[in-house]
C-alpha positions as CSV (number, residue, x, y, z in Angstrom):
1,M,55.1,20.2,-1.5
2,R,52.8,22.3,0.6
3,R,51.8,24.4,-2.4
4,K,51.1,21.2,-4.4
5,R,48.9,19.9,-1.5
6,E,47.1,23.2,-1.3
7,K,46.6,23.3,-5.1
8,K,45.4,19.7,-5.1
9,G,43.0,20.5,-2.2
10,T,41.6,23.5,-4.2
11,V,41.1,21.4,-7.3
12,M,39.3,18.8,-5.2
13,K,37.0,21.4,-3.6
14,I,36.2,22.9,-7.1
15,L,35.5,19.4,-8.4
16,F,33.3,18.5,-5.5
17,T,31.4,21.8,-5.8
18,T,30.9,21.2,-9.5
19,I,29.6,17.7,-9.0
20,L,27.3,18.8,-6.2
21,S,26.0,21.7,-8.2
22,A,25.4,19.4,-11.2
23,F,23.5,16.9,-8.9
24,L,21.3,19.7,-7.4
25,I,20.3,21.0,-10.8
26,L,19.4,17.5,-12.2
27,P,15.7,17.1,-12.7
28,T,14.2,15.6,-9.5
29,H,12.4,13.0,-11.8
30,A,15.5,12.1,-13.8
31,T,14.3,8.5,-14.2
32,P,11.0,6.8,-14.0
33,D,12.2,5.0,-10.9
34,T,12.8,8.1,-8.8
35,N,11.4,7.5,-5.3
36,M,10.4,4.0,-6.4
37,K,12.0,0.6,-5.6
38,D,11.4,-3.0,-6.5
39,I,8.9,-4.9,-4.4
40,E,11.3,-6.7,-2.0
41,K,9.0,-9.5,-0.9
42,D,6.2,-9.9,-3.4
43,T,3.1,-11.3,-1.6
44,R,0.5,-10.4,-4.2
45,V,-2.3,-13.0,-4.2
46,F,-3.4,-12.6,-7.9
47,R,-1.7,-13.8,-11.0
48,I,1.2,-11.5,-11.9
49,N,1.4,-10.1,-15.4
50,P,5.2,-10.2,-16.3
51,E,4.8,-7.5,-18.9
52,I,3.7,-4.9,-16.3
53,R,6.3,-3.4,-14.0
54,A,5.3,-2.8,-10.4
55,K,7.2,-0.6,-8.0
56,E,6.8,0.1,-4.3
57,V,6.1,3.8,-3.7
58,R,5.5,5.9,-0.6
59,F,3.6,9.2,-0.2
60,T,2.2,11.2,2.7
61,N,-1.3,12.5,3.2
62,R,-2.1,15.8,4.7
63,F,-2.4,14.2,8.2
64,G,1.3,13.3,7.9
65,I,0.6,9.6,7.5
66,E,2.8,7.7,5.1
67,L,0.9,5.6,2.6
68,V,2.6,2.6,0.9
69,G,1.5,1.6,-2.6
70,H,2.4,-0.4,-5.7
71,L,2.7,1.6,-8.8
72,Y,2.0,-0.2,-12.0
73,L,3.5,1.0,-15.3
74,P,2.1,0.1,-18.7
75,K,3.8,-2.3,-21.1
76,G,6.3,-0.4,-23.2
77,F,6.4,2.4,-20.6
78,D,8.1,5.6,-21.8
79,A,9.1,8.1,-19.2
80,A,9.0,10.9,-21.8
81,K,5.3,10.4,-22.3
82,K,2.3,11.7,-20.3
83,Y,-0.1,9.1,-19.2
84,A,-3.6,9.1,-17.7
85,A,-3.4,7.7,-14.2
86,I,-5.7,6.0,-11.7
87,A,-5.6,5.4,-8.0
88,V,-7.2,2.2,-6.7
89,C,-8.1,1.2,-3.1
90,G,-10.3,-1.4,-1.4
91,P,-12.1,-3.6,-0.5
92,F,-12.7,-2.4,3.0
93,G,-10.3,-4.3,5.3
94,A,-8.2,-5.5,2.4
95,V,-4.7,-4.6,1.3
96,K,-3.0,-3.6,-2.0
97,E,-1.8,-7.2,-2.6
98,Q,-5.4,-8.3,-3.0
99,S,-8.2,-6.9,-5.2
100,S,-7.0,-3.3,-5.7
101,G,-3.6,-4.6,-7.0
102,L,-5.4,-6.8,-9.5
103,Y,-7.5,-3.8,-10.8
104,A,-4.4,-1.6,-11.0
105,Q,-2.4,-4.2,-12.8
106,E,-5.2,-4.7,-15.3
107,L,-5.6,-1.0,-15.9
108,A,-1.8,-0.7,-16.5
109,S,-2.1,-3.5,-19.0
110,R,-4.6,-1.3,-20.9
111,G,-2.2,1.7,-20.9
112,F,-2.8,3.6,-17.7
113,V,-0.4,4.3,-14.9
114,A,-2.1,3.0,-11.8
115,V,-1.3,2.9,-8.1
116,A,-2.9,0.5,-5.6
117,F,-2.3,1.6,-2.0
118,D,-3.0,0.6,1.6
119,P,-5.2,3.0,3.5
120,S,-4.0,4.8,6.6
121,Y,-3.7,2.5,9.7
122,T,-3.7,-0.7,7.6
123,G,-1.4,-2.9,5.6
124,E,2.1,-1.4,5.2
125,S,0.9,2.2,5.5
126,G,1.5,4.2,8.6
127,G,-0.7,5.4,11.4
128,T,-1.4,4.3,15.0
129,P,-3.3,2.6,16.5
130,R,-3.6,0.0,13.8
131,C,-6.8,-1.4,12.4
132,V,-8.9,1.7,12.5
133,N,-10.7,3.8,9.9
134,S,-11.8,7.3,9.5
135,P,-14.2,8.7,6.8
136,D,-12.2,11.9,6.8
137,I,-8.7,10.4,6.8
138,N,-9.6,7.7,4.3
139,T,-11.2,10.1,1.9
140,E,-8.0,12.2,2.2
141,D,-6.0,9.0,1.4
142,F,-7.6,9.1,-2.1
143,C,-6.8,12.8,-2.5
144,A,-3.2,12.1,-1.4
145,A,-2.9,9.4,-4.0
146,V,-4.1,12.0,-6.6
147,D,-1.4,14.4,-5.3
148,F,1.2,11.6,-5.8
149,L,0.1,10.7,-9.3
150,S,-0.3,14.3,-10.4
151,L,3.3,15.1,-9.5
152,L,4.8,12.2,-11.4
153,P,6.6,13.6,-14.5
154,F,5.1,11.0,-16.7
155,V,1.5,11.6,-15.6
156,D,-0.9,14.2,-17.1
157,A,-2.3,15.9,-14.0
158,E,-5.5,16.7,-15.9
159,K,-6.1,13.0,-16.5
160,V,-6.4,11.4,-13.1
161,G,-9.2,9.1,-11.9
162,I,-9.9,6.7,-9.0
163,V,-11.4,3.3,-8.4
164,G,-12.9,2.4,-5.0
165,I,-13.8,-1.3,-4.4
166,C,-16.4,-2.4,-1.8
167,G,-16.4,0.0,1.2
168,W,-13.9,2.1,-0.7
169,G,-16.5,2.7,-3.3
170,G,-18.3,5.0,-0.9
171,M,-15.1,6.6,0.1
172,A,-14.3,7.2,-3.6
173,L,-17.7,9.0,-4.2
174,N,-17.0,11.1,-1.1
175,A,-13.5,12.0,-2.5
176,A,-15.1,12.8,-5.9
177,A,-17.5,15.2,-4.2
178,L,-14.6,16.9,-2.4
179,D,-11.8,17.0,-5.0
180,P,-12.5,18.2,-8.6
181,R,-9.1,17.0,-9.7
182,I,-10.6,13.6,-9.8
183,R,-11.8,13.6,-13.4
184,A,-13.5,10.2,-13.3
185,T,-14.6,7.8,-10.6
186,V,-15.4,4.1,-10.6
187,A,-17.2,2.6,-7.6
188,S,-17.1,-1.2,-7.9
189,T,-19.4,-3.5,-5.8
190,M,-19.6,-0.6,-3.4
191,Y,-20.7,-0.4,0.3
192,D,-21.9,2.7,1.9
193,M,-20.0,2.1,5.2
194,H,-21.9,4.8,7.1
195,R,-25.3,3.4,6.1
196,V,-24.4,-0.2,6.9
197,T,-22.9,0.8,10.3
198,A,-25.7,3.2,11.3
199,N,-28.6,1.2,9.9
200,G,-27.5,-2.4,9.8
201,Y,-27.7,-4.6,6.8
202,F,-30.7,-3.9,4.6
203,D,-31.5,-1.1,7.0
204,S,-32.8,-3.6,9.5
205,A,-31.6,-1.6,12.5
206,D,-32.5,1.9,11.3
207,S,-33.8,3.4,14.5
208,A,-32.7,5.8,17.2
209,E,-33.1,3.0,19.7
210,A,-30.8,0.6,17.8
211,R,-28.2,3.3,17.3
212,D,-28.4,4.4,21.0
213,A,-27.7,0.8,22.0
214,M,-24.7,0.7,19.6
215,R,-23.4,4.0,21.0
216,K,-23.5,2.7,24.5
217,E,-21.8,-0.5,23.6
218,L,-19.0,1.4,21.8
219,A,-18.6,3.8,24.7
220,A,-18.1,0.9,27.1
221,Q,-15.6,-0.6,24.7
222,R,-13.6,2.6,24.7
223,L,-13.2,2.5,28.4
224,K,-12.2,-1.2,28.2
225,D,-9.6,-0.5,25.5
226,A,-8.2,2.4,27.6
227,K,-7.1,-0.1,30.2
228,L,-5.6,-2.5,27.7
229,P,-2.1,-2.5,26.0
230,A,-3.9,-2.5,22.6
231,P,-7.6,-2.1,21.5
232,E,-9.6,-5.3,21.1
233,T,-10.4,-6.4,17.5
234,A,-13.7,-7.5,16.2
235,G,-12.4,-10.4,14.2
236,G,-12.3,-10.7,10.4
237,V,-14.0,-13.4,8.4
238,P,-14.4,-16.4,10.6
239,D,-12.1,-19.4,10.3
240,A,-15.1,-21.7,10.0
241,L,-18.7,-21.1,9.0
242,P,-21.9,-22.7,10.1
243,E,-23.9,-24.4,7.4
244,D,-26.6,-21.8,7.7
245,A,-24.3,-18.9,7.1
246,P,-25.6,-16.3,4.6
247,Q,-24.4,-16.8,1.1
248,F,-22.5,-13.5,1.1
249,V,-20.6,-14.5,4.2
250,K,-19.7,-17.8,2.5
251,D,-18.5,-15.7,-0.5
252,Y,-16.3,-13.6,1.8
253,F,-14.9,-16.8,3.3
254,A,-14.1,-18.2,-0.2
255,Y,-12.1,-15.1,-0.9
256,Y,-10.4,-14.0,2.3
257,K,-9.8,-17.4,4.0
258,T,-8.5,-19.5,1.0
259,K,-5.5,-19.3,-1.3
260,R,-7.7,-17.4,-3.7
261,G,-7.3,-14.2,-1.6
262,Y,-5.8,-14.7,1.8
263,H,-3.1,-12.3,2.8
264,P,-1.4,-12.1,6.2
265,R,-1.8,-8.3,6.4
266,S,-5.4,-8.2,5.4
267,L,-7.8,-7.3,8.3
268,N,-10.6,-9.4,6.8
269,S,-8.3,-12.4,6.5
270,N,-7.2,-12.2,10.1
271,A,-8.2,-10.3,13.3
272,G,-10.4,-7.6,11.7
273,W,-10.9,-4.0,12.7
274,N,-10.8,-2.6,16.2
275,K,-14.2,-3.0,17.9
276,T,-14.4,0.8,18.2
277,A,-13.6,1.4,14.5
278,A,-17.3,1.8,13.9
279,L,-17.5,5.0,15.9
280,S,-16.6,7.5,13.2
281,L,-18.7,5.6,10.6
282,L,-21.7,5.6,12.8
283,N,-21.9,9.4,12.9
284,T,-20.5,10.5,9.5
285,P,-22.6,10.3,6.3
286,L,-20.5,9.7,3.2
287,L,-22.9,10.6,0.4
288,A,-24.2,13.9,1.7
289,Y,-22.9,15.9,-1.4
290,A,-22.9,13.1,-4.0
291,D,-25.4,15.1,-5.9
292,E,-22.8,17.8,-6.4
293,I,-20.2,15.6,-8.2
294,R,-19.8,17.2,-11.5
295,N,-17.1,14.9,-13.0
296,A,-17.9,11.5,-14.4
297,V,-19.0,8.5,-12.3
298,L,-19.4,4.8,-13.2
299,I,-21.0,2.6,-10.5
300,V,-20.6,-1.2,-11.1
301,H,-22.4,-3.8,-9.1
302,G,-23.3,-7.5,-9.4
303,E,-26.9,-8.5,-10.1
304,K,-26.9,-11.1,-7.3
305,A,-24.8,-9.1,-4.8
306,H,-26.4,-8.7,-1.3
307,S,-24.9,-5.1,-1.4
308,R,-26.5,-4.0,-4.7
309,Y,-28.9,-1.6,-2.9
310,F,-25.9,0.6,-1.8
311,S,-25.0,1.2,-5.5
312,E,-28.6,1.8,-6.6
313,T,-29.2,4.3,-3.8
314,A,-25.9,6.1,-4.5
315,F,-26.7,6.3,-8.2
316,S,-30.1,7.8,-7.4
317,K,-28.3,10.7,-5.7
318,L,-26.0,11.5,-8.7
319,K,-26.9,14.2,-11.3
320,G,-25.8,14.7,-14.8
321,E,-25.5,12.7,-18.1
322,N,-21.9,11.7,-17.2
323,K,-23.2,9.2,-14.5
324,E,-23.9,5.6,-15.2
325,L,-24.9,2.5,-13.2
326,L,-23.9,-0.9,-14.6
327,I,-25.4,-4.0,-13.2
328,V,-23.4,-7.1,-14.1
329,P,-25.6,-10.1,-14.8
330,D,-25.3,-13.1,-12.5
331,A,-22.5,-11.6,-10.5
332,S,-22.1,-11.7,-6.7
333,H,-20.4,-9.1,-4.5
334,T,-17.1,-10.8,-4.4
335,D,-17.2,-11.8,-8.1
336,L,-16.1,-8.2,-8.7
337,Y,-13.0,-8.7,-6.5
338,D,-11.1,-10.9,-8.8
339,N,-13.4,-12.8,-11.3
340,F,-12.2,-11.7,-14.8
341,D,-15.3,-13.2,-16.3
342,K,-17.5,-10.8,-14.3
343,I,-15.5,-7.6,-13.7
344,P,-16.4,-5.4,-16.7
345,F,-12.8,-4.2,-17.5
346,D,-13.7,-3.4,-21.1
347,K,-16.4,-1.0,-19.8
348,I,-14.2,0.5,-17.1
349,D,-11.4,0.9,-19.7
350,S,-13.7,2.7,-22.2
351,F,-15.2,4.9,-19.3
352,F,-11.7,6.1,-18.3
353,R,-10.7,6.7,-21.9
354,E,-13.7,8.8,-22.5
355,Y,-13.4,11.0,-19.5
356,L,-9.6,11.1,-19.0
357,K,-8.8,12.4,-22.5
């Protein structure tokens, strides 16, 4: 009986070792769903395309912050193929369930693998304190998304692009200037967050005196926050607007504060950024090396957008015949968040097909 038990134990050990060895030598990307899972609580605010699979994914940037995204797979997805891929982020203060997810889903419907992700310190992504930004870390977020896409077995690492919406348009151009793996970049309805922070809207506060006053206010806020359990927030889009509110503020309200675009994790829909979030943007230009971007860039902006001047200035810095500025007739800033009649997806599609081939 003892020998039978010993023999049985030996057989079980051999069997276990064989199974373990087989498991270890399986390809790490044995199925397209490796390191992916279904979206448990789907809170996307846009119309869902049932033909496009969306999976929750997680990846880490070089600062050790875990980013959470939704990966969109094309109709008829085949894990044996190699796809061009696109990372999407923005608007500034939004989450992946809003505009960036809509862009990613539409790009997937056109045959691309696309990931929409929450930036560091916001949405479902990691990082503390919450509700802060960093030109360095947020630029790295795009590069980390490129890492993630490039390592997927069904993505061609030589065919990866990015889309930055609103304030993430400026971050996207900064990432493109830094990372030559980004073969093509689209900046849609972009803000230069450094410029608007340091100079005010329409450069109305572009003076050393105005910036000095802002620095003093932010320094005082730092000390105030140091005594509090959590930093004070600046507030997102107001819950109610005066009749004389500028049209672009009304446009923001119509997106972030209504069923059209409201999301409980969106900073703009709720409490907004920390008051000191402007510190790094105040002192860090984003477009310093935009003229050195060698890969393709398409900048898209609305004809009637209050922010149009950001795109026009950014485009003036770019060099090369693979750069293009497209002004969409009769479109406002937020029209390019979710208005399919205004977002030039055909042009964006053809741009990526040309430069991700």
